[in-house]
C-alpha positions as CSV (number, residue, x, y, z in Angstrom):
1,X,-83.0,38.2,8.8
2,X,-82.6,38.2,12.5
3,X,-81.7,35.6,14.7
4,X,-84.6,34.4,17.3
5,X,-83.5,35.5,20.8
6,X,-81.1,32.3,22.5
7,X,-83.8,30.8,24.9
8,X,-81.0,29.0,26.7
9,X,-80.9,29.5,30.5
10,X,-77.7,32.1,31.7
11,X,-75.6,29.4,33.9
12,X,-74.5,30.3,37.5
13,X,-71.5,31.0,36.5
14,X,-72.2,33.9,34.6
15,X,-73.3,35.7,37.7
16,X,-69.9,34.6,39.6
17,X,-68.1,37.4,38.1
18,X,-67.1,40.8,39.2
19,X,-70.2,42.8,39.2
20,X,-69.0,45.3,36.5
21,X,-68.6,42.7,34.5
22,X,-72.0,41.4,34.8
23,X,-74.1,44.7,34.7
24,X,-73.4,45.5,31.4
25,X,-73.4,41.4,29.9
26,X,-77.2,41.8,31.4
27,X,-78.3,44.1,28.5
28,X,-80.7,42.1,26.3
29,X,-80.7,38.9,28.2
30,X,-84.5,38.2,28.9
31,X,-86.0,38.0,31.9
32,X,-88.9,35.2,32.9
33,X,-91.5,35.8,36.0
34,X,-92.8,32.0,35.7
35,X,-95.8,32.4,37.2
36,X,-97.2,28.6,36.7
37,X,-100.8,29.6,35.9
38,X,-102.7,29.5,32.5
39,X,-101.6,32.3,32.2
40,X,-98.2,31.8,31.1
41,X,-95.3,33.8,32.3
42,X,-94.4,37.5,31.7
43,X,-91.1,38.1,29.6
44,X,-88.5,40.9,29.7
45,X,-86.3,41.8,28.0
46,X,-83.2,44.0,30.3
47,X,-82.6,47.7,28.8
48,X,-81.2,49.6,31.9
49,X,-79.3,48.2,35.1
50,X,-77.5,49.7,37.7
51,X,-74.1,47.9,39.5
52,X,-73.5,47.8,43.1
53,X,-70.4,46.3,44.6
54,X,-70.8,45.8,47.9
55,X,-69.0,47.0,51.3
56,X,-66.6,48.2,48.9
57,X,-69.4,50.9,47.4
58,X,-71.1,53.4,49.8
59,X,-74.1,53.4,48.1
60,X,-74.9,49.7,48.4
61,X,-77.0,48.5,50.8
62,X,-74.4,46.1,51.9
63,X,-71.8,48.7,52.5
64,X,-72.1,48.7,56.5
65,X,-72.1,44.9,56.2
66,X,-74.7,42.1,56.6
67,X,-77.9,43.0,57.9
68,X,-81.5,41.0,58.0
69,X,-82.3,42.8,55.3
70,X,-79.4,42.2,52.9
71,X,-78.0,38.6,54.4
72,X,-79.4,37.5,50.4
73,X,-76.6,39.4,49.0
74,X,-73.9,38.1,51.1
75,X,-74.5,34.3,49.5
76,X,-74.2,32.4,46.5
77,X,-75.0,34.3,43.2
78,X,-77.2,34.0,40.7
79,X,-80.1,34.9,43.4
80,X,-82.6,37.6,43.6
81,X,-82.7,40.1,46.1
82,X,-85.9,42.4,46.7
83,X,-85.9,45.3,48.7
84,X,-89.0,47.4,49.7
85,X,-88.2,51.0,49.6
86,X,-89.7,54.5,50.5
87,X,-92.8,52.4,52.3
88,X,-94.5,51.4,48.9
89,X,-92.3,50.3,46.4
90,X,-90.1,47.1,45.7
91,X,-86.9,46.8,43.1
92,X,-84.9,43.8,42.2
93,X,-81.3,43.1,42.5
94,X,-79.6,40.1,41.0
95,X,-76.8,38.8,43.0
96,X,-73.4,38.7,41.7
97,X,-69.5,38.1,42.0
98,X,-68.0,35.0,44.9
99,X,-70.2,34.2,48.2
100,X,-69.5,36.6,50.7
101,X,-68.9,39.8,48.0
102,X,-72.8,41.0,48.4
103,X,-72.2,42.1,45.2
104,X,-75.2,43.1,42.9
105,X,-77.1,44.4,39.8
106,X,-80.0,46.4,40.2
107,X,-82.6,45.8,37.6
108,X,-83.9,49.4,36.1
109,X,-86.0,48.9,33.5
110,X,-86.8,46.2,30.7
111,X,-89.0,46.1,27.5
112,X,-92.0,43.4,27.6
113,X,-91.8,41.3,25.2
114,X,-95.3,38.6,26.9
115,X,-97.9,38.9,29.1
116,X,-98.4,42.3,28.0
117,X,-102.5,42.4,29.7
118,X,-101.3,40.5,32.9
119,X,-98.3,42.8,33.1
120,X,-101.0,45.9,32.2
121,X,-103.4,44.6,35.1
122,X,-100.3,45.0,37.5
123,X,-99.8,48.2,36.2
124,X,-103.6,50.1,35.5
125,X,-101.8,53.7,35.2
126,X,-99.0,53.0,32.3
127,X,-100.1,54.7,29.9
128,X,-98.7,52.4,27.1
129,X,-96.2,49.3,26.1
130,X,-93.0,51.3,27.0
131,X,-93.8,52.6,30.5
132,X,-94.7,49.3,31.8
133,X,-91.3,48.7,33.4
134,X,-89.6,52.1,32.9
135,X,-88.0,52.0,36.3
136,X,-86.9,49.5,38.6
137,X,-90.2,49.7,40.8
138,X,-92.6,49.8,38.0
139,X,-90.4,46.8,36.4
140,X,-91.2,44.8,39.8
141,X,-94.8,45.7,40.5
142,X,-95.4,44.8,36.3
143,X,-93.6,41.5,37.1
144,X,-95.4,40.6,40.4
145,X,-92.4,41.0,42.1
146,X,-91.6,41.2,45.7
147,X,-90.4,40.6,49.2
148,X,-92.1,37.1,48.4
149,X,-89.7,36.2,45.9
150,X,-86.5,37.6,48.1
151,X,-84.0,34.8,47.9
152,X,-84.9,32.9,44.8
153,X,-82.7,31.0,42.6
154,X,-82.7,32.7,39.2
155,X,-80.2,29.6,37.8
156,X,-82.3,26.9,39.0
157,X,-84.8,26.3,35.6
158,X,-88.0,27.3,35.2
159,X,-89.3,25.6,38.5
160,X,-88.3,28.4,39.3
161,X,-91.1,31.8,40.1
162,X,-87.8,33.3,37.8
163,X,-84.9,32.8,35.5
164,X,-82.6,34.5,33.0
165,X,-82.0,33.6,29.3
166,X,-79.5,34.7,27.3
167,X,-81.3,36.5,24.5
168,X,-79.9,38.7,22.7
169,X,-76.4,40.5,24.3
170,X,-76.1,44.1,23.4
171,X,-73.3,44.8,21.4
172,X,-70.6,47.0,23.1
173,X,-71.1,49.8,21.5
174,X,-74.7,50.1,21.6
175,X,-74.1,50.1,25.7
176,X,-73.7,53.8,27.5
177,X,-72.9,54.4,31.3
178,X,-73.1,56.8,33.3
179,X,-74.0,58.1,37.1
180,X,-76.5,56.4,38.5
181,X,-79.8,57.5,39.6
182,X,-80.6,58.9,42.8
183,X,-76.9,58.2,44.7
184,X,-75.7,60.3,46.5
185,X,-72.1,61.2,48.5
186,X,-69.0,59.0,47.9
187,X,-71.0,56.7,45.3
188,X,-72.7,59.6,43.4
189,X,-70.1,60.4,40.3
190,X,-69.6,55.6,39.6
191,X,-70.7,55.7,36.2
192,X,-72.0,52.2,36.8
193,X,-75.4,52.8,35.6
194,X,-75.8,50.6,32.1
195,X,-78.1,51.3,29.1
196,X,-79.5,50.3,26.0
197,X,-78.8,53.7,23.5
198,X,-81.8,54.3,22.2
199,X,-84.3,52.3,24.1
200,X,-87.6,53.9,24.9
201,X,-87.7,52.0,27.8
202,X,-84.9,53.5,29.7
203,X,-85.8,55.5,32.4
204,X,-84.4,59.1,32.3
205,X,-81.7,59.5,35.0
206,X,-82.2,62.1,38.5
207,X,-79.3,63.1,40.5
208,X,-79.8,62.2,43.7
209,X,-81.7,64.9,46.3
210,X,-81.4,64.8,49.9
211,X,-85.0,62.7,51.5
212,X,-87.2,64.4,53.5
213,X,-87.7,63.6,56.8
214,X,-91.3,64.5,57.4
215,X,-94.2,61.4,56.3
216,X,-94.6,62.9,53.1
217,X,-91.7,62.5,51.4
218,X,-91.4,61.7,47.8
219,X,-90.5,58.8,45.5
220,X,-89.8,59.3,42.4
221,X,-91.8,56.8,41.5
222,X,-89.7,54.5,38.4
């Protein structure tokens, strides 16, 4: 018999570790998006993440130091860093490591476990349940995550808009790693993308392509 996922919330000490320890350890954990409405929460099992190592990582938003946009990354671990990209998409990271390190884990994909109807309302173009959160922007959209949730404490329990439950951690032999999606320059080859082997919700890998300067710059939609 398969044991039911553990619904114990992850403590702050889980996130207060090096980013390359936290990132693969998040696979199989459950992100709960509390709506505090009669519709109930949306729950998602994390299947793909990417690690970003702050000022030491050319691919990180914090590489050039603290700004108004990335300030949450420099704060305590266990908070959400939500940013807006390409003028249309939101993406969410979980801040980890000691305060001031500015490291974080981008949540790239997951499996919706409950709240499917509400997630489909957020993402009406999704062709099936597997596509609801197959990519970082799709994940944020399906869960109703935007900049209003930037800085939210995911360790504050069910009173918070979001929390992370223990779930069912993925065995190490089922975790694969490779280059991060869309990262160029010195950080292009870092194998800091982690995903569950064979999971159908994992997003396709896309190498970095230079951004167009015109207003019709495409988004990968993930």
